[in-house]
N, C-alpha and C positions, 0 to 999 in steps of 0.2 A: 504494500499498500504506499502512495506517496503521499508526503505529508504535504498540506497548501502551506504556500509561501505568503507573507505581506508585500505590497508593491515594492517597499523599500527594500525588502531582502531581495527581490527579483532582480530589481535593477543593480544592486550590488554582484549579485551572481552575473547577470549578464555583461558587466564591466570586468569582472574576473575572469571571464571565459575570453572575451575579446582581446584582454592581455595576453593570453597564452598562447593565441593564433598568430601571432605576430614573431617570426624567427629572432632571437637574439633579444628581445625586450621582455621575456617572462620574468615575472617578479618570483622571489623564493621566499616564503612565508617562514622560513625559520630564520631567516635575517632580517625579514621585514624592510627590504630595501623599497623606498618608493619608486614607484614604475617610471620607466623610461620611456615607454611609449604604448598608447592605448587608442581602439578606435572608440569615439565617442558614441554610446548606445543608442542617444536621443539624434542625434546629427547625420552618422556615417562618415566624418571625418577625423582623419587621424590626429591626434597631439603627441607633441614630443616635449620633454624635458631636456632642456639644450645642455645642462652643466649637470656635474656631481657635486657642487658646491651648495650645500645650504646657505642659505644668505647674499646669493648672486642676484643681480638685477639686471634687465634689459635697461634701457635710458627712456628718459622724458619723450614723449610722443613726437614733439617738434625739434628732438635733437639728432642731428643727423648719427648714424650709428655704422653706416656701411661704405666702405672704399670705393673709389671712382668705377672700380671695374666689376663692383657688385658681387665679389667671391667672397668677401669677408665682413666680420659683423664684431664690433667691440661692444663690451659687458661691462658691468662692474661686478669685482668679486666680492666675495665675503668681508673681506678686510679692507674693502673702499679701494682697492686698487682696479686695474683695468685687466680686463682679458680679452682674447679674441677669439672669434667661432669661425672656422672654416664652413662655408655655407653649401661647398661641394660635396662633404662627407660630416659636416655637422659634430665634427671633433672640437673640444675646445682647450685653452690653455691659459697661462698666467701670462702677461705682457710685462706689467710694472706692478711691483707690490704695494700695498697702501700702507697708511692713508695719502690718497691724493683727491682732488676734487676734479673729474672731467668737465671739459668745455664741448668738444664735438670733435667728430672725425672730419677730415679735411674734403674738400670738394674736388680737389685738382691732383692732390697726392694721397697714398694711402697712410697717411699720419693722423693720429690722434692729438688732440692739445690736452694739457692737463696743469694745474695748478698745484704746486707744492707749497702748502699753507705755511708750514714753517720758515720756508724762506721767501715768501711774498714774490714768488718768480713763476714764469709760465715756461712750460716744458713740452717736448713732442716726443712721442715713440711711433716707429715705424710697424704697421701691423705686419707688413711683409718680412722684413728684414729684422727686425728688433731692434735696430738703431735707435738711441735714446740720448736726447740733449738739452740743452737750455737755450730758450729762443731770447727772452726778455725779463728784466724785471718789472713789476707792474706797481702802481701807487699805493702806498700805505692805505689799510682798510678798504681796498679796490675789489671788487669781484669781477671777473672775466667771464662772459656769459657766452659768445659768439664770435666766429671766425668768418671774413669775408671770404668772397668768391674765387680771388686770385691768391690767397693765402699772404697777403701784404698787411693788414691791419686786423687786430683783434678790437672787441667794444665791450666797455663794463661800465657799471656805475660805482658810486660810494656815498655813504652817508656823512657829512662832515657835522657830526654830533658826537664825537668820541665814543663810537660802537653805541649810543642808544639804542639803535634799530635791533641789535640782538635781544633783545626784553620782548620783541613781538616775532616769536617763532610760529609760524603756521603748519609745519611739519617737520620731519627729519629728513636726513641727506638722501633718503630713498624714496620719498615721497608719501610715507606715510602719515596722514592727516591728524592734527591735533581734534580732540575732542570737540572742544571750543573754538574750533577754527574762525568760525564767523565772528565771533565777538573780539577775537584779536585781530583780524582784517579790519574791522571796524575801527578799533583803538589804533592801529598802525596808521590808518589813512588821516584819522583826526589831529595827530601828532603833527602832521605837516613838516617833516623834519627836511631839513636842508639836503640837497642830493647834486650831484653831478654825474653827468654821462660823458664817457670820453674813449677816444680811440687811442691806441699804442700802435706806432708804426713797427713791424717785427725786424724792419732793417737797421734802423736806426736807435729803436727804444724810446721815440719822442712821442710825449703824452700830449694830446691834443683835446681840451675840454670842448665839448660840442654843444653842451645844453646844461642849464643849471635852473634850479627851481625849488619848491616844496612839493610838488606833486610826487606822487610814489612812482617813480620809472622801473619797469620792470620787463620781462620776457622780451629781452632785445634779442632779434633775429636777424642777420643779415640775409639780403636776397640769395638765393643760391646761384643766382647767374650775374646780376649786378653789383660789382665790388664797391660802388658808393652810395647803395641803399641800404637803409637800415631801418625795421620796423620794430617798433617797442609799443609798449602800454602803458598807461596810467592805471595802474593796481588799485584794488579795492573791492567791495561789493560790486558786483557789476551793475547793479541799478544806481549806485552812488556816483559813477565816473564816467566821463566821456573816454572810451578806453583805446581805440586804437590809432595809432599815429606813426608817420613816416617820417624821415629827416635824412638827409643827405651826410657824407661823411665829415663835410667841411661845415656843418652847423647850419646849412641853408634849407629852404622847403621844408621847415618843421611843420607838417599839417596833417590834421584830421583827416582820416582818410574819407573821400568823399562819398562813400557808400556805408560808413560807420552808422549801423542802423539806430544807434540811440542819439544820435546828433539831433533829432527832432522828435523826442519821445510824444507818444500819445496816450499810453496804458501805464499805469502804476504798476512797478516793479518789473519793467522791461529792461532786458540786459543782453550783453553780447562777450562773448570771452572765449579763452582757447583757440586762439587765432594761430594761422601757421600759412607759409608760403607754397605754393603750385610749386610743383619741380622745375618748370621754366621759370620760376621767378617773376611771372608778370601778373599774378592774380593771388589776391588774399582772400584765404577763407575764415569764416568766425561760425561758431555756435551760438545762433541767436533764440532767445527765447523770450516770451511773453507771459504776462501775469504770473511770475515766479515759476516758470518752466512749464504751465500747464499748455501752451503751444510751441512746438520747434522748429526751428529752421537751421540747414546749413546754408548758409549766406555767403555769395563771393561778392568782388568786386574787381575788374580786370583793370589794368594801369593803363592800358593801350587802348581798349575801345570805351572805356568808361562806362560798360554795360554791368549790372547787377542781377544775379541769380539766385533763387533762394528755391532750396530744395525741402520739403516738408518731411518730418519723420514723426510716426505714432509715438506716443507717451509709452508704451511697453519696449520703446527700441531708444529710450533716452540712455544717453552714454556719458562717462565722465569723459572721455576725449573721442573725438573723429579723427579720421585720416584718409587721405587721399592716394591712389595707387601710381605707381610713377609714370604710366600712361595716360592718369587722367580719367578714365573710364568707371572705375569704381573707387567707392569709400567702404571704410570699414569703422566700427565702434566697439567699445570695450562693456556697453552695458551697465547696468545700475543696480544697487540692492532695492532700493525703495520702490521701484516701477514694475516688479515682475520681470523685468527683463535682465536677470542675470546671465547674460550669454556674450561670447565673443561674435559680433554681426560682420556681415559683407552686405552692402547695399548694393542696389542696381540702380541707377538714376535715371528718369524718365521727366522729359520736358514736356508740359501742355503744349497743345498748338497755339500758335499766336499770329495772327494775320497782320498784325500791326494797325488794326482799324482805329484804335484808341491813341494811337502815337508809338513813336520808336523808343521813347526813354522812360519807358516804365520799368518796373521789375519784371522780369523772366522768371514763372515758376512753374516747379515742377514737384515730383516725390520721389521716395523711396520704396523700392522692393526689397525687402529685408529676405536673408537666409541665415539661419543660425550654423554657426560652425563649432561650437565649444560650450558645453555647460559651465558657468562660472556659480553655480549654486553654492558651493563650499569655499568661495574665495570671501574674505573678508575686504570690504569695499574703501576701508580707511586707507587700504594701499590702492592707489592708482593702478591700474593694468597698464597703460599707456600703449596703444596699439600702433604697428606699423606694418606696411608692406616690406617684404625683401625686394631688392630690385629686380629679381627676375618673376616678380607677384608669384612664385610658390606658394610662400606660407604670408601667414601674419604672425609677427612676433609680438607678444605680451609677457608681463610678469605676473604670478600670482602666488598666492601661500594655499592653493588649494589641498596641496598635501602636507599642509602642517607649516612646514617652512618655506620661504619665498627662492623661487628658481625662476629664470626666463625659459619661457614657452615657443615652441612653433606650433601653428595648426595649419594644417594642408587646406589651401582654397578649394582644390578638386576633392571630390568624394573619394573614398579609399574603395578599392576594388574588393578589399577583405573585409567584410561585414556579416 
């Protein structure tokens, strides 16, 4: 006689069975090793744990982690150093011992830039050769955030208040958010601390202050193609700030982007945030939410055409972060706990027909058709998953504590043949 099992037990058995059919990735109960790979029983997509280091992390969603040839990916090791994953065979190794602060992988050469806090200096490490060396010193109390497209400048900010900003910590170095993040964000914004935004010339070490003020400058991102264009935000709770701005590296053209959805608010709680560049560096994307998140769009503004497009997503598809594929045809999202949408999503965008009867300067609108790739039911969303596509678009990379400890994961975009 066969005993009946509960739905939760049946799900666990299905997952266990799925793991055993993948050669080389079966777990051993005696050692209780976390699974290296499995086929999600709800979606049919294969999920892969990319490192054997509990406490390792993939990068923030808008920080480039991939070499220009698309073959390698950098990640943060358990000791806050830097590791490298070969995307051709998914093998990982340590590149730089920690603790260091990662800036980004470069767009032109296979180098990752990082800061040694104890030296207040910027370093590089080559992901292909392992070569490692110092680049320049950085301003006291300054933080480097981004590298320009031709690797001649880095940009960062500093607070001119004797370290006061350290009282306002919204999360740890890996993006695990504080329980009272909202209150601390509001407190930091209200403090109106004097700040500077600066660039550092990587050849001469010259520091050039390009912006000063008491707004909270954050999320600096150089265009991936234009070495003189820098995007940044006025940080704070999204409904309290006019968020997204661009500025040239000589300090000119400091402009709130024309498509900033919150420029002319019409609803209480309207906000935009988590902005990022398109791969060609000509379009800015932003997560636009109305009425404190009840209605959401991924909104974009093209710098060349000055056209803006909004793609609507459903409430059960709300994600901590969204991202765009290298070819610009697909989006992904990392879901969220409070909406019932605890999944890694892929989105297929569709524009609504527009015969331009009402004019050519209106917002073009569309919607997302979603597909679930990986369950995040066991993920603690205080840790931001931070999704990104690999350059070949074969995988979506994210980080998760679904196995108890945090690891970087890859989920295959195509469904597995083994189901």
